[in-house]
Backbone as a chain_set.jsonl record, in Angstrom:
{"seq": "XXXXXXXXXXXXXXXXXXXXXXXXXXXXXXXXXXXXXXXXXXXXXXXXXXXXXXXXXXXXXXXXXXXXXXXXXXXXXXXXXXXXXXXXXXXXXXXXXXXXXXXXXXXXXXXXXXXXXXXXXXXXXXXXXXXXXXX", "coords": {"N": [[-6.193, 68.124, -123.487], [-4.155, 67.531, -120.692], [-1.046, 65.717, -120.799], [0.453, 62.815, -119.191], [2.943, 63.612, -118.037], [2.642, 66.417, -117.877], [0.446, 66.56, -116.117], [1.57, 65.378, -113.809], [3.574, 67.252, -113.141], [1.995, 69.538, -112.815], [0.645, 68.894, -110.499], [2.597, 68.938, -108.604], [4.513, 70.474, -105.986], [6.783, 70.488, -104.379], [9.99, 69.68, -105.352], [12.481, 67.353, -105.502], [15.769, 67.357, -106.58], [17.86, 65.181, -107.944], [21.205, 65.075, -108.439], [21.599, 67.718, -109.038], [23.521, 70.163, -110.485], [26.625, 71.816, -109.671], [27.617, 73.491, -111.525], [26.765, 76.283, -113.271], [26.5, 76.389, -116.039], [25.513, 74.004, -116.909], [22.69, 71.945, -117.822], [21.671, 70.559, -115.679], [21.796, 72.345, -113.67], [20.664, 74.769, -114.583], [18.037, 74.02, -115.339], [16.731, 73.158, -112.859], [16.965, 75.669, -111.661], [15.277, 77.172, -113.271], [12.84, 75.97, -112.613], [12.668, 76.69, -109.918], [12.505, 79.476, -110.177], [10.007, 79.571, -111.284], [8.459, 79.151, -109.137], [8.418, 76.701, -107.805], [9.29, 74.61, -105.019], [12.54, 73.729, -104.544], [14.613, 71.031, -103.782], [17.825, 70.298, -103.44], [19.796, 67.401, -104.215], [22.829, 66.092, -103.677], [26.113, 64.725, -103.635], [28.343, 66.153, -102.554], [28.092, 68.968, -102.342], [27.072, 71.726, -100.261], [25.241, 73.778, -100.382], [23.019, 74.741, -102.886], [21.576, 76.694, -105.423], [20.757, 78.42, -103.463], [19.654, 76.789, -101.558], [19.568, 74.302, -98.947], [21.514, 71.386, -99.249], [20.955, 67.903, -99.631], [22.275, 64.636, -99.009], [21.112, 62.29, -99.915], [17.92, 61.09, -101.116], [16.564, 59.952, -98.994], [17.447, 61.373, -96.834], [16.05, 63.719, -96.736], [13.971, 65.769, -94.829], [10.997, 65.711, -94.983], [7.944, 65.898, -96.944], [8.088, 64.996, -100.426], [7.073, 65.788, -103.616], [7.794, 65.284, -106.291], [10.473, 63.633, -107.868], [13.193, 64.62, -109.566], [15.515, 63.573, -111.904], [18.879, 63.857, -112.666], [21.001, 62.064, -113.328], [23.118, 59.313, -114.428], [21.601, 56.606, -116.312], [22.2, 54.108, -115.177], [22.178, 54.575, -112.469], [19.574, 55.086, -111.911], [17.692, 52.979, -111.033], [18.345, 52.627, -108.253], [17.801, 55.19, -107.321], [15.105, 55.263, -107.871], [14.194, 53.359, -106.033], [14.706, 54.746, -103.641], [12.976, 56.924, -104.032], [10.477, 55.682, -103.945], [10.62, 54.769, -101.304], [10.53, 57.165, -99.816], [8.021, 58.035, -100.305], [7.422, 59.63, -102.513], [5.508, 61.119, -105.194], [5.966, 61.129, -107.906], [8.42, 59.969, -110.23], [10.847, 61.319, -112.206], [12.78, 61.055, -114.971], [15.247, 62.828, -116.566], [15.6, 64.271, -119.891], [17.044, 62.084, -122.221], [17.606, 60.074, -120.447], [16.871, 56.8, -119.745], [15.364, 54.023, -118.237], [14.382, 50.873, -117.906], [14.314, 49.281, -115.571], [14.165, 51.157, -113.471], [11.69, 52.197, -114.13], [10.033, 49.959, -113.662], [10.358, 49.624, -110.858], [9.403, 52.09, -109.898], [6.72, 52.175, -110.883], [5.636, 49.805, -109.766], [5.846, 50.623, -107.156], [3.875, 52.488, -106.986], [4.259, 55.023, -108.055], [3.953, 57.799, -110.321], [5.494, 57.728, -113.468], [7.949, 59.234, -115.436], [10.038, 59.48, -118.228], [12.965, 60.412, -120.118], [12.274, 63.038, -120.803], [12.365, 66.57, -120.789], [11.897, 68.41, -117.974], [11.759, 71.184, -117.77], [11.055, 72.001, -120.339], [8.53, 70.808, -120.594], [7.252, 72.211, -118.521], [7.375, 74.872, -119.498], [5.991, 74.677, -121.975], [3.445, 73.873, -121.154], [2.854, 75.931, -119.518], [3.113, 75.936, -116.671], [3.165, 77.063, -113.422], [4.074, 78.082, -110.069], [3.918, 80.518, -108.993]], "CA": [[-6.063, 67.424, -122.215], [-2.731, 67.389, -120.344], [-0.509, 64.359, -120.772], [0.888, 62.317, -117.878], [4.03, 64.455, -117.517], [2.056, 67.713, -117.507], [-0.369, 66.369, -114.899], [2.468, 65.134, -112.678], [4.199, 68.514, -112.778], [0.95, 70.46, -112.352], [0.255, 68.492, -109.142], [3.769, 69.012, -107.728], [4.952, 71.733, -105.384], [8.142, 70.259, -103.892], [10.737, 68.843, -106.288], [13.853, 66.992, -105.136], [16.547, 67.215, -107.804], [19.019, 64.318, -107.722], [22.238, 65.396, -109.41], [21.641, 69.149, -109.33], [24.935, 70.469, -110.709], [27.224, 73.053, -109.16], [28.039, 74.255, -112.701], [25.624, 77.006, -113.836], [26.426, 76.194, -117.487], [24.889, 72.709, -117.208], [21.232, 71.846, -117.701], [21.371, 70.045, -114.337], [21.746, 73.522, -112.786], [19.731, 75.765, -115.116], [16.655, 73.509, -115.319], [16.168, 73.364, -111.52], [16.853, 77.109, -111.438], [14.058, 77.568, -113.965], [11.709, 75.508, -111.805], [12.619, 77.531, -108.716], [12.013, 80.781, -110.609], [8.577, 79.416, -111.564], [7.758, 79.046, -107.866], [8.489, 75.384, -107.181], [10.293, 74.43, -103.971], [13.576, 72.826, -105.038], [15.476, 70.428, -102.769], [18.956, 69.675, -104.13], [20.413, 66.176, -103.705], [24.171, 66.089, -104.265], [26.989, 64.081, -102.644], [29.415, 66.958, -101.965], [27.754, 70.378, -102.13], [26.318, 72.047, -99.045], [24.162, 74.68, -100.764], [22.86, 74.982, -104.319], [20.41, 77.539, -105.702], [20.338, 79.03, -102.2], [18.938, 75.784, -100.762], [20.352, 73.264, -98.277], [21.667, 70.179, -100.052], [20.902, 66.621, -98.923], [23.13, 63.628, -99.639], [20.255, 61.309, -100.581], [16.494, 61.37, -100.951], [16.113, 59.499, -97.672], [17.87, 62.356, -95.831], [15.162, 64.885, -96.795], [13.039, 65.68, -93.703], [9.656, 66.198, -95.291], [7.374, 65.3, -98.159], [8.562, 65.344, -101.758], [6.059, 65.429, -104.609], [8.374, 64.808, -107.536], [11.925, 63.455, -107.862], [13.727, 64.897, -110.894], [16.808, 62.886, -111.91], [19.943, 64.236, -113.586], [22.085, 61.105, -113.108], [23.118, 58.284, -115.473], [20.551, 55.584, -116.239], [22.607, 53.007, -114.288], [21.861, 54.958, -111.094], [18.134, 55.325, -111.792], [16.956, 52.032, -110.182], [18.567, 52.949, -106.843], [17.067, 56.425, -107.045], [13.686, 54.877, -107.861], [13.929, 52.716, -104.74], [14.635, 55.806, -102.637], [11.759, 57.71, -104.286], [9.373, 54.887, -103.393], [10.787, 54.723, -99.85], [10.145, 58.428, -99.182], [6.623, 58.332, -100.608], [7.247, 60.608, -103.593], [4.389, 60.803, -106.078], [6.438, 60.995, -109.291], [9.836, 59.857, -110.553], [11.016, 61.923, -113.532], [14.133, 60.979, -115.502], [15.411, 63.903, -117.535], [15.806, 63.949, -121.296], [18.223, 61.265, -122.487], [17.756, 59.034, -119.427], [15.863, 55.753, -119.882], [15.694, 52.877, -117.395], [13.258, 49.958, -117.688], [14.304, 48.818, -114.182], [13.629, 52.258, -112.655], [10.248, 52.25, -114.434], [9.375, 48.858, -112.953], [10.376, 49.919, -109.425], [8.515, 53.231, -109.644], [5.322, 51.808, -111.13], [5.238, 48.849, -108.727], [5.764, 51.376, -105.908], [2.736, 53.396, -107.037], [4.627, 56.357, -108.52], [3.857, 58.18, -111.721], [6.845, 57.615, -114.016], [8.228, 59.974, -116.66], [11.443, 59.358, -118.588], [13.422, 60.972, -121.383], [11.588, 64.31, -121.065], [12.91, 67.694, -120.035], [10.859, 68.99, -117.131], [11.651, 72.62, -118.06], [10.306, 72.131, -121.589], [7.131, 70.5, -120.264], [6.743, 73.327, -117.728], [7.197, 76.037, -120.362], [4.951, 74.42, -122.979], [2.14, 73.806, -120.478], [2.742, 77.167, -118.732], [2.85, 75.54, -115.286], [3.936, 77.835, -112.443], [3.613, 78.103, -108.692], [4.014, 81.918, -108.545]], "C": [[-4.566, 67.222, -121.909], [-2.286, 65.93, -120.38], [-0.02, 64.028, -119.361], [1.948, 63.214, -117.252], [3.495, 65.813, -117.068], [1.241, 67.604, -116.228], [0.514, 66.184, -113.673], [3.112, 66.434, -112.215], [3.175, 69.497, -112.224], [0.533, 70.156, -110.916], [1.398, 68.631, -108.137], [3.987, 70.42, -107.188], [6.415, 71.625, -104.982], [8.84, 69.254, -104.8], [12.145, 68.617, -105.752], [14.605, 66.731, -106.433], [17.822, 66.436, -107.485], [20.024, 64.594, -108.838], [22.223, 66.854, -109.836], [23.115, 69.567, -109.378], [25.361, 71.773, -110.053], [27.598, 73.992, -110.301], [26.837, 74.944, -113.356], [25.459, 76.823, -115.344], [25.713, 74.896, -117.865], [23.372, 72.753, -117.018], [20.835, 71.372, -116.304], [21.43, 71.148, -113.281], [20.666, 74.494, -113.279], [18.274, 75.291, -115.094], [16.049, 73.621, -113.922], [16.033, 74.851, -111.169], [15.597, 77.675, -112.08], [12.823, 77.171, -113.162], [11.545, 76.362, -110.548], [12.055, 78.904, -109.058], [10.513, 80.748, -110.908], [7.77, 79.146, -110.293], [7.76, 77.692, -107.199], [9.523, 75.397, -106.061], [11.268, 73.369, -104.465], [14.416, 72.347, -103.862], [16.614, 69.725, -103.502], [19.443, 68.409, -103.421], [21.734, 66.025, -104.44], [25.141, 65.533, -103.218], [28.001, 64.998, -101.951], [29.036, 68.395, -101.648], [26.98, 70.554, -100.828], [25.121, 72.945, -99.337], [24.186, 74.865, -102.273], [21.558, 75.737, -104.535], [19.863, 78.17, -104.418], [19.609, 78.085, -101.267], [19.916, 74.805, -100.132], [20.348, 72.005, -99.144], [21.627, 68.944, -99.154], [21.703, 65.598, -99.705], [22.322, 62.574, -100.389], [18.797, 61.702, -100.357], [16.022, 61.022, -99.546], [16.552, 60.432, -96.55], [16.937, 63.57, -95.768], [14.081, 64.759, -95.716], [11.643, 66.23, -94.008], [9.186, 65.615, -96.598], [7.976, 65.865, -99.446], [7.497, 64.886, -102.742], [6.676, 64.734, -105.814], [9.887, 64.717, -107.371], [12.391, 63.588, -109.308], [15.177, 64.412, -110.923], [17.713, 63.353, -113.05], [21.162, 63.351, -113.339], [22.015, 60.056, -114.208], [22.057, 57.207, -115.229], [20.907, 54.445, -115.284], [22.251, 53.312, -112.829], [20.355, 55.078, -110.849], [17.384, 54.288, -110.944], [17.132, 52.316, -108.687], [17.832, 54.21, -106.426], [15.573, 56.13, -106.99], [13.318, 54.218, -106.535], [13.813, 53.748, -103.628], [13.364, 56.633, -102.793], [10.528, 56.994, -103.74], [9.421, 54.928, -101.869], [10.334, 56.006, -99.167], [8.706, 58.829, -99.496], [6.42, 59.426, -101.637], [6.089, 60.168, -104.487], [4.845, 60.502, -107.503], [7.946, 60.841, -109.331], [9.984, 60.317, -111.994], [12.482, 61.835, -113.926], [14.243, 61.977, -116.655], [15.667, 63.37, -118.94], [17.119, 63.184, -121.483], [18.433, 60.147, -121.483], [16.57, 58.074, -119.519], [16.299, 54.566, -119.029], [14.46, 52.0, -117.18], [13.172, 49.483, -116.232], [13.764, 49.909, -113.25], [12.119, 52.378, -112.879], [9.512, 51.175, -113.632], [9.265, 49.169, -111.461], [9.386, 51.038, -109.096], [7.048, 52.839, -109.792], [4.825, 50.809, -110.087], [5.095, 49.528, -107.371], [4.656, 52.413, -105.897], [3.047, 54.805, -107.51], [4.253, 56.562, -109.984], [5.284, 58.186, -112.245], [6.945, 58.361, -115.338], [9.707, 59.782, -116.964], [11.698, 60.025, -119.929], [12.63, 62.215, -121.792], [12.234, 65.398, -120.228], [11.777, 68.385, -119.286], [10.675, 70.487, -117.41], [10.871, 72.862, -119.351], [8.827, 71.862, -121.338], [6.505, 71.669, -119.495], [6.438, 74.531, -118.61], [6.046, 75.843, -121.353], [3.55, 74.412, -122.365], [1.869, 75.037, -119.606], [2.384, 76.882, -117.271], [3.755, 76.361, -114.37], [3.319, 77.685, -111.063], [3.663, 79.527, -108.141], [2.716, 82.653, -108.746]], "O": [[-3.807, 66.791, -122.777], [-3.048, 65.026, -120.037], [-0.078, 64.863, -118.458], [1.865, 63.542, -116.068], [3.859, 66.302, -115.999], [1.337, 68.464, -115.352], [0.246, 66.76, -112.618], [3.187, 66.689, -111.013], [3.46, 70.214, -111.264], [0.112, 71.057, -110.19], [1.183, 68.457, -106.938], [3.686, 71.415, -107.847], [7.198, 72.547, -105.21], [8.364, 68.136, -104.999], [12.909, 69.565, -105.569], [14.139, 65.976, -107.287], [18.74, 66.952, -106.847], [19.742, 64.381, -110.017], [22.774, 67.198, -110.881], [23.86, 69.349, -108.423], [24.569, 72.704, -109.902], [27.868, 75.17, -110.065], [25.982, 74.272, -113.934], [24.378, 77.079, -115.875], [25.348, 74.711, -119.026], [22.848, 73.487, -116.179], [19.775, 71.745, -115.802], [21.14, 70.896, -112.112], [19.855, 74.98, -112.491], [17.372, 76.093, -114.853], [14.939, 74.138, -113.795], [15.102, 75.245, -110.466], [14.933, 78.543, -111.513], [11.874, 77.946, -113.046], [10.43, 76.713, -110.164], [11.225, 79.439, -108.323], [9.831, 81.766, -110.8], [6.558, 78.94, -110.35], [7.167, 77.533, -106.132], [10.52, 76.115, -106.143], [10.869, 72.245, -104.769], [14.876, 73.147, -103.047], [16.405, 68.679, -104.116], [19.495, 68.351, -102.192], [21.767, 65.854, -105.659], [25.005, 65.84, -102.033], [28.477, 64.664, -100.866], [29.627, 68.988, -100.745], [26.315, 69.631, -100.359], [24.11, 72.891, -98.637], [25.237, 75.112, -102.865], [20.551, 75.442, -103.892], [18.664, 78.421, -104.301], [19.008, 78.524, -100.287], [20.966, 74.51, -100.704], [19.32, 71.614, -99.696], [22.192, 68.938, -98.06], [21.8, 65.684, -100.929], [22.791, 62.025, -101.386], [18.49, 62.542, -99.511], [15.179, 61.715, -98.977], [16.077, 60.299, -95.422], [17.031, 64.367, -94.834], [13.355, 63.765, -95.681], [11.179, 67.142, -93.322], [9.934, 64.919, -97.285], [8.321, 67.044, -99.532], [7.066, 63.733, -102.708], [6.157, 63.729, -106.299], [10.511, 65.615, -106.804], [12.034, 62.779, -110.164], [15.977, 64.793, -110.069], [17.364, 63.258, -114.226], [22.262, 63.872, -113.157], [20.98, 59.911, -114.858], [21.672, 56.938, -114.091], [20.021, 53.875, -114.647], [22.045, 52.389, -112.04], [19.917, 55.161, -109.702], [16.497, 54.68, -110.185], [16.162, 52.25, -107.933], [17.304, 54.294, -105.317], [14.858, 56.686, -106.156], [12.254, 54.488, -105.978], [12.934, 53.649, -102.772], [12.742, 57.005, -101.798], [9.647, 57.617, -103.149], [8.392, 55.1, -101.216], [9.806, 55.956, -98.056], [8.226, 59.85, -99.005], [5.379, 60.083, -101.651], [5.737, 58.989, -104.528], [4.21, 59.73, -108.22], [8.669, 61.488, -108.573], [9.338, 59.783, -112.895], [13.335, 62.461, -113.297], [13.44, 61.967, -117.588], [15.916, 62.181, -119.141], [18.164, 63.585, -120.971], [19.351, 59.342, -121.648], [15.415, 58.482, -119.389], [17.455, 54.148, -119.083], [13.593, 52.333, -116.372], [12.071, 49.301, -115.712], [12.991, 49.615, -112.339], [11.362, 52.629, -111.941], [8.492, 51.451, -113.002], [8.201, 48.997, -110.867], [8.626, 50.94, -108.133], [6.231, 53.14, -108.922], [3.714, 50.951, -109.577], [4.32, 49.077, -106.528], [4.501, 53.142, -104.918], [2.206, 55.696, -107.389], [4.24, 55.62, -110.776], [6.197, 58.608, -111.535], [6.138, 58.155, -116.245], [10.545, 59.904, -116.071], [10.799, 60.184, -120.755], [12.349, 62.422, -122.973], [12.608, 65.162, -119.08], [10.824, 68.879, -119.889], [9.563, 71.004, -117.3], [10.109, 73.825, -119.444], [7.969, 72.603, -121.816], [5.376, 72.071, -119.775], [5.375, 75.141, -118.49], [5.227, 76.742, -121.544], [2.592, 74.883, -122.976], [0.79, 75.171, -119.029], [1.479, 77.497, -116.708], [4.976, 76.35, -114.529], [2.188, 77.222, -110.915], [3.471, 79.727, -106.942], [2.62, 83.837, -108.423]]}, "num_chains": 1, "name": "protein.A"}
């Protein structure tokens, strides 16, 4: 039976990536690239870039003009509560903090806002292990 993280990813189609890196050598670039290659729609959220992975970049989650299923976070834990508030505000279904990121406050905000919450897990590892694709 799939765990919570696997179910959340299996139900997602559109993934907003907060902190998608401009540096191809970083996991914050390669992991979203892996998701895109697996058929997921990736929406980059970055304060300065205009285009990443061939996609238009938005400055914040609240600037995205359409539904987002899952918010994948590559930012420090201190920023996670604010990102959680934005994820709730846009009606995302899941807030996912990447491996190494833990935030009890973000968890509280997400869960109280009705979101599925995943933290300290690499979405690319979960995707590969569960063989989840959109292609």
